[in-house]
N, C-alpha and C positions, 0 to 999 in steps of 0.2 A: 673795534675792540673784540677780544676773544671772550667767548662765554664757555663755561664748563659744561660738558655733557656728562653722562653717567660714568663713563670710563675715567674722564678727567677728575671727576669728583672723588672717586676711589683713590686715584693717584695723589690727589691733593691731601686727602686724609693721611695717607702713608707718609707723605713728605713732611707734614706737620710734625709727625713723631720724630723725625730726624733733623728737620730744619734745613735740609738740603734740596736744591733744585737740580733736576736731571737735565742731561743734554737733550733728551727727547722733548722735555717741556719747553726748553729754550727754542729748539728747532720749530716746534709747532707754533709758538707765539710769534716767531719772526717770519715763518713761512719758508724755511729751508730744510734740508735734510739734516739728520743727526750727524752724519759724516762732515757736512759743511761746518757745523758748529764746532766739532772736534778739531777740524783743520784750522779754523779761525783762532782757536785757543793755542794749538800746538805749533802750527806752521802758517802764520798769518800771510806770509808772502805768497802762498799758494792759493789764496782766496781773492776773488774779485774785490778790488778796493771799494767799490760801492757797497758791498755787503759788510765790509769791515767798519764802515762809518757808523758811529753810534746814532741812535734815533734821537 
């Protein structure tokens, strides 16, 4: 499980104000690049099927 460090804590506080989760946060939690998350959402056929499988 992921734990929040100081930078994450500041991001979390900003996110709570908007209620939105960023691509960078998703990427960090899943262990992939921000670009991979973007591709998975916009062009899933370009992403390895193993990465597209929900946890």
